[in-house]
C-alpha positions in Angstrom: 125.9 -21.3 15.3 128.4 -22.9 17.6 129.1 -20.6 20.6 132.8 -20.5 19.7 132.2 -18.7 16.4 129.4 -16.4 17.6 129.9 -12.6 17.8 132.2 -12.5 14.8 129.7 -11.3 12.2 129.4 -14.6 10.5 125.7 -15.0 11.1 124.9 -11.5 9.9 127.1 -12.0 6.8 125.1 -15.2 6.0 121.8 -13.3 6.4 123.0 -10.4 4.3 124.2 -12.7 1.5 120.8 -14.5 1.5 119.0 -11.1 1.3 121.2 -10.1 -1.6 120.4 -13.3 -3.4 116.7 -13.0 -2.8 116.9 -9.4 -4.2 118.1 -10.9 -7.5 115.1 -13.1 -7.5 112.9 -10.0 -7.0 111.6 -10.9 -3.6 110.2 -7.9 -1.7 110.1 -9.3 1.8 111.5 -12.0 4.1 109.5 -13.3 7.0 110.6 -15.5 9.9 109.9 -16.4 13.5 111.5 -17.1 16.8 110.3 -18.4 20.1 109.0 -15.6 22.4 111.4 -15.2 25.2 114.5 -16.1 23.2 116.3 -12.8 23.7 119.4 -13.8 21.9 117.5 -14.6 18.8 115.4 -11.5 19.1 118.5 -9.3 19.4 120.1 -11.0 16.4 117.1 -10.7 14.0 116.3 -7.1 15.0 120.0 -6.2 14.6 119.7 -7.7 11.1 116.8 -5.5 10.1 113.8 -7.7 10.9 110.8 -6.0 12.6 108.4 -7.9 14.8 104.9 -7.9 13.3 103.0 -10.3 15.6 103.7 -11.6 19.1 102.3 -14.8 20.5 104.2 -18.0 21.5 106.2 -17.3 18.4 107.2 -13.8 17.4 106.8 -13.3 13.6 109.0 -10.7 12.0 109.7 -9.4 8.6 112.3 -7.5 6.6 111.5 -5.5 3.5 113.9 -6.0 0.7 114.9 -2.8 -1.2 
């Protein structure tokens, strides 16, 4: 997202809307990755419920959908 609109909850709202949609499709988990050392990305994804599951050059993380 453009730096001018960051820190307003828009990114988290997008993630939550996607999770809600995936729930209707009966998905049980979402998995993604970010480059190791990108602390801004790490903070964002952990804040949005993703848990790191494997660390290498790319950190893989997942979020269980209830």
